[in-house]
VEXDREN-2710 file (C-alpha; in Angstrom, 1 decimal):
% VEXDREN-2710
k/r/px/py/pz
1/MET/-6.3/16.1/1.2
2/ARG/-7.9/14.4/4.3
3/GLU/-11.4/15.4/3.2
4/MET/-10.7/14.2/-0.3
5/ARG/-9.3/10.8/1.1
6/GLU/-12.4/10.2/3.6
7/LEU/-14.7/11.3/1.0
8/ALA/-13.1/8.3/-1.1
9/ARG/-13.5/5.7/1.6
10/ARG/-17.1/6.7/2.3
11/THR/-18.0/6.0/-1.2
12/TRP/-16.1/2.9/-1.6
13/PRO/-16.5/0.6/-3.7
14/THR/-19.2/2.3/-6.1
15/GLY/-17.2/5.7/-6.1
16/ARG/-14.2/6.2/-8.4
17/TRP/-11.3/7.1/-6.2
18/HIS/-9.2/4.4/-3.9
19/ALA/-7.5/6.2/-1.1
20/GLY/-4.2/5.3/-2.5
21/GLY/-4.8/5.9/-6.2
22/LEU/-5.8/9.4/-5.2
23/ALA/-3.1/10.1/-3.3
24/TRP/-0.9/9.3/-6.6
25/ASN/-3.2/10.9/-8.6
26/LEU/-2.6/14.4/-6.7
27/HIS/1.2/14.0/-5.5
28/HIS/3.3/12.1/-8.1
29/HIS/3.2/15.4/-10.4
30/PRO/1.9/18.0/-8.2
31/ASP/1.3/21.2/-10.1
32/PRO/0.4/24.5/-7.9
33/ASP/-0.7/26.2/-10.8
34/ARG/-3.7/23.9/-11.3
35/PRO/-6.7/24.7/-9.3
36/VAL/-8.1/22.4/-6.5
37/ARG/-11.2/23.1/-4.5
38/VAL/-12.8/21.1/-1.8
39/TRP/-16.5/21.5/-0.5
40/GLY/-15.8/20.2/2.9
41/ALA/-16.2/16.3/3.0
42/HIS/-18.7/16.0/0.4
43/ALA/-17.3/16.9/-2.8
44/TRP/-13.9/18.4/-4.5
45/GLY/-13.0/19.3/-8.0
46/ARG/-9.5/19.5/-9.7
47/LEU/-8.2/20.8/-13.0
48/PRO/-5.3/18.3/-13.4
49/GLU/-4.5/20.0/-17.0
50/PRO/-5.9/22.6/-19.0
51/GLY/-9.5/22.2/-20.0
52/VAL/-10.1/18.8/-17.9
53/LEU/-11.9/18.4/-14.9
54/GLU/-11.5/15.4/-12.5
55/TRP/-13.7/15.5/-9.5
56/GLN/-15.9/13.4/-6.5
57/VAL/-19.3/14.3/-5.2
58/ASP/-20.8/12.8/-2.4
59/PRO/-23.8/10.8/-3.5
60/ASP/-25.9/12.0/-0.3
61/HIS/-25.0/15.3/-1.6
62/PRO/-26.1/15.3/-5.4
63/LEU/-26.8/18.9/-5.8
64/LEU/-23.0/19.7/-4.9
65/ALA/-22.1/18.2/-8.5
66/GLU/-23.8/21.5/-9.9
67/GLU/-21.5/23.6/-7.8
68/VAL/-18.3/21.8/-8.8
69/LEU/-19.2/22.1/-12.7
70/ASP/-20.1/26.1/-11.8
71/TRP/-16.6/26.3/-10.6
72/ALA/-14.9/24.5/-13.4
73/GLU/-16.7/26.1/-15.8
74/GLY/-15.5/29.8/-14.5
75/ASP/-12.5/28.4/-15.9
76/THR/-13.4/29.1/-19.6
77/GLY/-11.2/26.5/-21.1
78/LEU/-13.1/23.8/-19.5
79/THR/-13.9/21.2/-22.6
80/GLU/-13.6/17.6/-20.8
81/VAL/-14.8/16.2/-17.7
82/VAL/-14.1/12.8/-16.6
83/ALA/-16.7/11.0/-14.9
84/TRP/-17.4/7.5/-13.4
85/SER/-20.1/4.9/-14.4
86/GLY/-20.7/4.0/-10.9
87/GLU/-21.7/7.9/-10.0
88/PRO/-25.0/8.4/-11.6
89/HIS/-25.6/11.7/-10.0
90/GLN/-22.4/13.1/-11.7
91/LEU/-23.8/11.9/-14.9
92/ASP/-27.2/13.3/-14.2
93/ALA/-25.5/16.8/-13.6
94/LEU/-23.5/16.6/-17.0
95/THR/-26.4/15.6/-19.1
96/ARG/-28.5/18.4/-17.6
97/ARG/-26.0/20.7/-18.8
98/GLY/-25.8/19.3/-22.4
99/TYR/-22.4/17.4/-21.9
100/ARG/-22.3/14.3/-24.2
101/HIS/-20.4/11.1/-23.7
102/VAL/-17.8/11.1/-26.3
103/PRO/-15.6/8.0/-27.4
104/GLY/-11.9/7.6/-26.8
105/PRO/-9.4/6.1/-24.1
106/PHE/-10.9/4.9/-21.0
107/PHE/-10.2/3.1/-17.6
108/VAL/-11.7/0.1/-16.3
109/ARG/-11.8/-1.3/-12.7
110/LEU/-10.4/-5.1/-12.4
111/ALA/-10.6/-6.7/-9.1
112/ARG/-9.5/-10.4/-7.6
113/GLY/-9.6/-12.0/-4.4
114/LEU/-6.2/-12.8/-2.2
115/ASP/-6.6/-16.7/-2.0
116/HIS/-4.7/-19.1/-4.1
117/LEU/-2.0/-16.8/-5.4
118/PRO/0.3/-17.8/-7.8
119/THR/3.9/-18.1/-6.6
120/THR/6.3/-15.2/-7.5
121/SER/9.5/-16.1/-9.7
122/VAL/11.9/-14.2/-11.2
123/PRO/15.0/-15.0/-13.6
124/ASP/18.2/-15.6/-12.2
125/GLY/20.1/-12.7/-10.8
126/TYR/16.8/-10.9/-9.9
127/ARG/15.3/-10.4/-6.8
128/CYS/12.2/-9.0/-5.4
129/ALA/12.4/-6.2/-2.4
130/HIS/10.8/-3.0/-1.3
131/VAL/11.7/0.5/-1.9
132/THR/13.9/2.2/0.6
133/GLU/15.3/5.6/0.6
134/ASP/18.7/4.5/-1.0
135/LEU/16.7/2.9/-3.9
136/VAL/14.6/6.0/-4.5
137/PRO/16.9/7.5/-7.2
138/THR/16.8/4.4/-9.2
139/ARG/13.0/3.8/-8.5
140/VAL/12.4/7.1/-9.9
141/ASP/14.5/6.2/-12.9
142/ALA/12.3/3.2/-13.7
143/HIS/9.6/4.9/-13.6
144/ARG/10.5/7.7/-16.1
145/ALA/12.0/5.1/-18.3
146/ALA/8.6/3.1/-18.4
147/TRP/6.4/6.0/-19.0
148/HIS/8.5/8.3/-21.0
149/PRO/7.7/11.2/-21.0
150/SER/7.2/11.7/-17.3
151/ARG/7.4/14.5/-14.7
152/LEU/8.2/12.5/-11.9
153/THR/11.0/13.4/-9.9
154/GLU/12.8/12.3/-6.8
155/ARG/11.4/15.3/-4.9
156/THR/8.0/14.6/-5.9
157/TYR/8.6/10.7/-5.2
158/HIS/9.5/12.1/-1.6
159/VAL/6.3/14.0/-1.8
160/VAL/4.4/10.6/-2.5
161/ARG/6.4/8.6/0.0
162/ALA/5.5/11.5/2.8
163/ASP/1.6/10.7/2.2
164/GLU/-0.4/9.0/4.8
165/PRO/-1.7/5.8/2.7
166/TYR/1.7/5.0/1.5
167/ARG/3.7/2.0/3.0
168/GLU/7.3/1.5/2.0
169/ASP/6.8/-2.3/2.3
170/LEU/4.1/-1.9/-0.5
171/ASP/6.5/-0.5/-3.2
172/ARG/7.4/-3.4/-4.3
173/VAL/10.4/-3.8/-6.8
174/VAL/12.5/-6.3/-9.0
175/LEU/15.9/-5.4/-8.8
176/ALA/18.5/-6.4/-11.4
177/PRO/21.8/-7.9/-11.0
178/ASP/23.4/-4.5/-10.9
179/GLY/20.8/-3.7/-8.1
180/THR/18.9/-1.3/-10.1
181/VAL/15.1/-1.1/-10.2
182/ALA/14.0/-3.3/-13.4
183/ALA/10.3/-3.3/-12.5
184/TYR/7.9/-2.2/-10.1
185/CYS/4.4/-2.3/-8.5
186/LEU/3.4/0.4/-6.1
187/ALA/0.6/-1.1/-3.7
188/TRP/-1.7/1.0/-1.8
189/LEU/-4.0/-0.5/1.4
190/ASP/-6.9/0.8/2.7
191/ASP/-9.6/-1.1/4.8
192/GLY/-8.9/-4.0/3.3
193/VAL/-8.6/-3.5/-0.3
194/GLY/-5.3/-2.8/-2.1
195/GLU/-4.6/-0.8/-5.2
196/PHE/-2.1/-0.9/-7.8
197/GLU/-0.8/2.5/-9.0
198/PRO/1.3/2.6/-10.8
199/VAL/3.0/-0.7/-12.3
200/GLY/6.0/-0.6/-14.8
201/ALA/9.1/-2.4/-16.3
202/HIS/12.2/-0.3/-17.3
203/PRO/12.7/-0.9/-21.0
204/ASP/16.1/-2.5/-20.6
205/HIS/14.4/-5.6/-18.7
206/ARG/11.0/-6.0/-20.5
207/ARG/9.7/-9.3/-22.0
208/LEU/11.2/-10.8/-18.8
209/GLY/7.9/-11.2/-16.8
210/LEU/9.4/-8.8/-14.1
211/ALA/6.2/-6.5/-14.1
212/ARG/4.2/-9.6/-13.5
213/ALA/6.6/-10.8/-10.7
214/ALA/6.5/-7.3/-9.1
215/CYS/2.7/-7.6/-9.1
216/LEU/2.8/-11.1/-7.9
217/ASP/4.8/-10.2/-4.9
218/ALA/2.6/-7.3/-4.2
219/LEU/-0.6/-9.5/-4.1
220/HIS/1.3/-11.5/-1.5
221/LYS/2.3/-8.7/0.5
222/LEU/-1.1/-7.3/0.8
223/ARG/-2.4/-10.8/1.8
224/ASP/0.0/-10.9/4.4
225/LEU/-1.0/-7.4/5.7
226/GLY/-4.9/-8.7/6.0
227/ALA/-6.1/-7.4/2.8
228/HIS/-8.6/-9.2/1.0
229/THR/-9.0/-7.9/-2.5
230/ALA/-6.7/-6.1/-4.9
231/ILE/-7.9/-3.7/-7.6
232/VAL/-6.4/-1.8/-10.5
233/HIS/-7.7/0.5/-13.1
234/ALA/-6.6/-0.4/-16.6
235/ARG/-6.9/1.1/-19.9
236/GLY/-10.0/-0.5/-21.4
237/ASP/-10.1/0.6/-24.9
238/ASP/-8.2/-1.4/-28.0
239/ALA/-5.6/1.2/-28.4
240/TYR/-3.7/0.4/-25.2
241/PRO/-4.4/-3.4/-24.3
242/ALA/-1.3/-4.7/-22.8
243/PRO/-2.1/-3.8/-19.4
244/GLY/-5.3/-5.4/-19.1
245/ARG/-3.7/-8.5/-20.4
246/LEU/-1.2/-8.5/-17.9
247/TYR/-3.8/-8.1/-14.9
248/ARG/-6.2/-10.7/-16.5
249/SER/-3.5/-13.2/-16.5
250/LEU/-3.0/-12.5/-12.9
251/GLY/-6.6/-13.4/-12.0
252/PHE/-8.2/-9.7/-12.4
253/LEU/-11.6/-9.5/-13.7
254/PRO/-13.5/-6.7/-14.6
255/THR/-15.9/-5.1/-12.3
256/GLY/-18.2/-3.3/-15.1
257/GLN/-17.1/0.1/-13.6
258/ARG/-15.2/2.6/-16.0
259/THR/-14.4/6.2/-16.5
260/LEU/-16.6/8.3/-19.1
261/THR/-15.2/11.1/-20.8
262/TYR/-17.9/13.9/-21.5
263/ARG/-17.7/16.8/-23.7
264/ARG/-18.7/20.5/-22.9
265/PRO/-21.3/21.8/-25.4
266/HIS/-19.9/25.0/-27.6
267/ARG/-21.6/28.2/-26.2
END
């Protein structure tokens, strides 16, 4: 994990991964049966689900893209590779092998500065807070309800909380009158840039502006901690527009970067 995190930091902001989003991606539902391989501090590959590769390659070592693909293709079920528009050495390697970009769901990066933030407000009876040990069970319940079906458990959330980039004070929540988590925004801070991953609202408390309030609360906390920029990766396709609308309403704007899915040719 240390080498993967350092690669993310070294290639930011053209690379896909922020150190925080990488930690969430790796830890919130870890599967020891899914292969991961690291090439020192310069590349890694991961098969998060059967047939799908996620990866990163140092642009100063572009030939490692071929090694990562050789390794991943050793899993004969590989069909899709998730690439990033800001990493052309990935795209070149895929094109040389005959992979083709295919339409479908994709994520875009949105960003905003942290000056002139709107104030945070919540309905009567609700309040903003951050996660503490006693709130972990209801925090996990809120996530599982918001993202049903979800594999997140209290055990895996403790793994997330134990990783280096995690800060309890950036795990922002809106508490309902009964003390349960109604909405949340987990922010990760690294080198002046905060990333939201994930954000959600419990279905019992939707349409009250609580996810927006959790995000604003996180933005204020990031600024208090010295951050200058916040980012989020939201679905960019028309099939799931609601998150993008939320973040744009908060002042986030597209950076022009996105994920791209490539399909392996039949052989």
